[in-house]
N, C-alpha and C positions, 0 to 999 in steps of 0.2 A: 550615515547611516543613523538611525534612532537606536538609541540604545534601549534593549529588553531586559528587565530586570525578572531573574528566574524566581519563581514561587517553589521554593524545595519541599519534597515531602511531609518535611517534619512543621513546615510553617503554614501548610494547608491545611484551609478549613471548608470542607468541598461545601457544605449549605450556602454558607457566605459568600464562597468563590460563585455558586450559582445564582445567587440574587443578584451578585454586582454585573455577571456579566448578561444576564438575561436584561436588567435596566440598561447597562450598555447598548446592546443590541437595538431595545425596543428604541431608546433617544436618539440614537445615531439614524436607523431607518426613519423614524418616523410615519409618516403616514403612506410612504412608500413601498414595493414590493423587493424582498431580496430572494435570490436563488442558493441553493448549494447543491453540491455534488455527493451523494453517499455511495460510498464505496462497501459499506460492511463493517471495515476497520472500526478499532474502537475511539481513534480520532475523530473520524467524519461521522460516525455517530453519536458522539456524544455532543460536538457541535449541530446536528441535525436536529437533539431534542433541546437544546439551548435555544436554536431559533425558531423550534417550533411552541416553545412557552413565550418564549418574545413576540412573535407575530401572529400565531398561530395561521389562520389561511393566507396571510400575506407572505408567508414563506414557501416557494416553488422547489420541491426537492424531485431531483433527478438520478437516477443511475444511469451511468453512461456505458452502454454494452461496447467495449473497445475490442474486444475478439483477444484479452491476453488475461483474462480474470481464471479463476481455479472451476473445476467441475462444477456445476450448478449452481454458483454462486451468486446471479443476479437474481432470479428466480427466487431463491432461498432468503434473500437481504429485502427483496421489494414485498413478500407474504408477510416478512416478520413484522417489519417498519410498518406496514397497511393496517396489522392488529393492532401494533400501539396507537393508532391514529393518526400515523403520518399521512399523508398522500402522497404517493411516489409515482410518478412514470418514468419509462425505460427508453431509452433513447439509443437506437442502434446507428454506431459510430463504427463498426467493425472497417468498412471499407476505406474510411479516412485515415485511420490510424495505420492500418496495414500499408497504403501507399506511402503515409510518411516513413516508414520506416524501411522501404522497401531499399536495398541497396547499402545501407550504413552498417558500420561494423565498430567503431569506435564508440566506446561507451557512452561518452558527454554529447555526441553528437546525437545517438538515440534518445537521451533523456531531453535534449532541448527537442526532438523532433515531436518528441509527446507532448513535453509544453505547449510549444507553439498550435499543436493540432488541438489539445485541449481546451486552451485558454482562449485561441483566436476563432480557428474556425470550428468547433462542436460548440462553446460556450458562448463564442461573440453571437452566433446567429441566434441561439437559444434566449440570450440578452435583448436582441432587438426586437424578438416575435413576443416575448414576454413583459417588456417595459421596465425589468428589474434596474434597478441602480444600484445593486451591492452584490456581492457574493460572497457569503459565508463559508471557509474552509478549515482545516484542522491543520494547519502549520505547529507543529510543536518545537519547544525549545533544543530538541539536538536537531531538529532539521536545520534549524539555523547556524545552530553551531558548527555543524560538520562542513556546511557550505560555505560558511564565511572563512571558515580553516581552511579550506581547499581539499577536503577531505573527497569529498565528492557534491557534486551538485545535485542538490534534490530539486525535483520537478515543481516542486509548489514553492520556492523561493524566488520572489519577486521585488518586493518594494526592497529587502533587504540588499538588492543587486543594482539598485537604482531603478529599475522598472516601474514607470509611472502607469499602472494599471488604466486607469482613467482614460489616457491617452493613448494608449497600446490597444486596449481592449473595449473601453466604453463601458468601466463599470469598476468600482472601487472593491476593493477587498478587504474583509473583517476577518481578524484571525484570534476568536475567543481564547483558545487554550494556548497560543505563541508562548505562554511564560511555564508551562509546565511540560515535564517530561512525561513517559508514556507513563509510568507507574501514577503519579497524580493523576494523570487523565483517566486511567480506570478508577480511582478511589471517586471521583466526580459524575463517572459514569455509572458505578452503584447506586450513589446519592441521587441522581436521577430516577433510578426505578428500571435502568436497562436490564434484560436478562442476563445472568452471568455469562452466558456462551457468547455474548458481545463483549461486556464491560472488562471481562477476563480472555477474551479472544487472541489468540498469539499475532504479534504484530506482522506485518504484510506490507510490502513496498507499495509507494504509489504508482510507479512504472509496472506493478505486477507481474506476471511471470515473463516480461521483457527484461527484467531485472535478473531474473535466472537462466538468460541464453547468452552465450558468451557469443560473440559476433552475429550475423545478421537474423535478425528478426522477421522467421515467415508463417504462415498457419501453420505447416506442417510440424515447424520445429515446437512450436507454441503446443499443440496435441500431444509432443512427446515428453514434453516437460510438466504440461498437467496431469498426462495420466502418471507419470514417476512419482508428481507431489503429491497425489491423491493417495499413493502406496506409502510414501514415507509419512503422511500426516496420519496416517491410519495405524502404521504400525506404532510411532511413538506418541500417540495421542496421552497415553498413560503416564508419559516420565513427567519429569518436573521442568523441563527444561524452557528455558526464556522463547526460544524459537528453533525450529528446523525447517529444513526446506532440501529440493532436487536440485543441481545446477546442469545445465546441458553444456557440455564442450562443445568448440568450435572444429575441432580436427577428430575423425573417426580415427579408431585403432583396429589393428587386428584381434578377429575372435575367432571361434571353430563353432559349429553348428553342423552336427550329421556327421562330423568327421572331415568336413570341408572348411577352406576359410572360410570367415563373414568377416569382411570390412564393415565396421559398424557405428552404432555410436558411445559416447562417453558419459555417465552421470557420476556427478559429485553430491554425495550426500554430505550436509553441513548440520549441525546440532548444537546448541550454543546455550552455556548456563552464563548467566547476567543480570545485572540489579537492574542496570538502566540502560543497556545498549552502547554505555561510553567503552567500557572494558568488556571481554569476555572471553572464555575458555572452554575446548570442547568438551561436549559432555562424557564421561565416560560410560557409554554405551556396551551391553555386555555383548562378548564374541558371539553368542545365539542370535540376538538381535541381528546384529551387521550383516550372519552370513543369511538369515533370513531375507533383509531387505535387498541384499545382492539377488537371492535366488528370485526374490518375486519380480524386481524389477527388469533382470534380464529374460524374463521367462515371459511376461506379462504385457511388455512394452515395447512395440516392435522396433526393431532396427537396435534396438542397446545392447551390446556383447560384453560392457566393463563398467563396474561400480566401485569407486573408490570411499572411502571417509576422510575429509580433511580435519586436521589434527595440529593445526596451527592456533594460537590465540591471537586475540584481537586488544591490542595491535600486535605486531603488525600487519596482522591481516584482517580483513572486515567483515561483518555477517553477510550481506550480498555480496556476489560476485563481480559486478559492476555499480 
C-alpha cells in the first residue's frame, strides 16, 4: 500500500493546498472528463469545488439518490450547488441499493454491498455513458486510518485495500483531500468560498442512514431513523458537539401506549465532543434536553417506544453504530 503522508492542521496552508490540488487534478485528467458524486458532506463538497475549478464543464457532478439519505437532502444540496455554478444531475438508484442490502445484517456485508452498488452498478454505468476516465472522491485521512487499522471498513477505501479501480470498475479514482482530516477539510472548504452551512456541516457517514440501522436495512427502517434523525438534529443544532445522531436498534422492546402493551422499536441517541473523530466523549447534555428528545421521538416517530443515550467514550465505542 502506498504510504500517505498526513498534512496536519498546524501545517496546512489552505490557499497553497487548493492551488496544488487544482493543478494536480487538471494535469492528471488532461483533456478527458472526470465525474464525482456529491453527497452534501464537507468532504465531497470540497472535492466538487476543487474539481470544478480544475476542469469546469469537464467535471460531471452527480448526486446519487440511494434512498438512505436524510430528509430533503438531495433536493437541498442539488439546489445549493447549482447556485454556486456547479451543474448537478440527480440519479435515482434507490431500487439498486435496497436490493443490494436486502437480507444483510452483518455490518461489513452491508458496507460492502453499498460499495459494490455505488462503484460497480451505479457509477460503472454512469462512467460508460459519460466517457469519463476519472472519479474524484472525498476520501479523508481518518477513513484510511480506520480501515487499515481494522476498526471498520469505510465504503470509499479501495486502492488502499489493493483494489485496482481501473480493472474492477473501468476508471481511476483521484482523492485530493486524502492527506487531511475533517478539521483541515473544513478550512479548505472555507477558503474555497463554500457557505458555512457546508464547510462547517456536521460529519455524516458515506453509507448514510444505513450506518444508523443495526440489522437489515429496509425502506421502512430507513424512514423510522430518518424521522428520528430529523428530531435529533433540530434539537441539538445549537450545541457545540462534533456530531450527533439517532441509531435504530435491531431488536424490539416492550413499551406501553394507552394502558396496553406496545412491542416497539428502540432508538439510541449519540452525541459526541471531539476534535478529529479519532477520540471522543459523550456530550454532557442537560436532563431537560434528554427528556425532550425522548418525548419527541416516542410521540412523533411511529413505532418507537424506547429512547436511550449513549454514555461510552471513543474508544472503546465508535461514533457510528456500525
